[in-house]
N, C-alpha and C positions, 0 to 999 in steps of 0.2 A: 504494500500500500504506500502511496506517495501523496503529498499535498502540494497542490499548485498554489502559490502565493503571488498575488499581483497587487502592488501598490499603484494606485491610479491617482494622479494629480490632475484635476479638471481645470482647464483654462478656457473652455467654451461654456455654452449654456448648460447648467446642471440638469434641468429637466430633459433636455435633448440627450445628454449623456446617460441619464437613468433609463430612458427609452431604449437606447442602443444596448446598454448593459442588460436590460431585461430580455431583449431578443437574443443576445449571445448566451445568456443563462438558459433560456428555453431550449436553444439548439444543443448546448453542451449536456444538459440534463437528460437528453434522449440518446446519448452516445454510449456504445458498449464500453464498459469499464468505469463509467461515472458512478460514484457512490454517494455524492452529496456535496453541498456547498454552504457557505455562510458569507454574507456581505456585511462589512463594517464601515462605519463613517467616523472620522476623527471628531472628537469633541473639541479639540483645539483649533481645527481648521476644517470647516465644512466642505472644502474643495478636495479633501484627501479621503480616499476610499481604499479599503483592503478587500480583495476577493480571495477566499480560501475555498479550494475545491479538492475533494478527496477522490483519488483514482485508484483503481486496482493496481496499476503499474505504470511506469513511464511510457511504455509502448502504446497503451490505450490512449493516454493523453496526446501523444505525438500524432497518432492516427487522426484524432478529432481535429487538432489544430492545422493539420496539413490538408484537410479536405477543402474542396473548392467552395462548398457552402459556407464553411467557417471563414475562409479568406474573403468571401464576398461580404459577409456580415461585419467582420472586424475592420474593414477599410473605413467604415463610418466612424470608428472610434478615434482615429488619428487626429482629425481636426478638433476634437473635443477634450482629449486627455493625453497625458504622457504616462505610459505604462512602465513599470519596473517588475517584470515577471521572473519567476524562478520555481523550480521543482525542489521539494524538500522531503527528506525521510525523517520519520519519528525516531528520536534517540531516547526519549523519556516521556512517559505519560502517567498521569495520576487521575483517579476518579474525581469528579467534581464534588465539592462539599455541599451538603444539604442544609 
């Protein structure tokens, strides 16, 4: 299992960014190997977002992002936000406190 982490700094219209992000999330959530995701927004800067997506393995993520459909969708993101993407593996995990 791997986690895709993408810090996105929005420099365009936030509502338009959110609409593009929603289309990308809908596409990715239907891809083989996708296990789930979480979107976070910075409390210190409303233009900074984190996308965390869990995948079965790096190959599943790579197949999804290399597809023509993904490439067509993600081109709309460039004018709106600067991404800082990366794949990560878990080195430690603890259950959430209740």
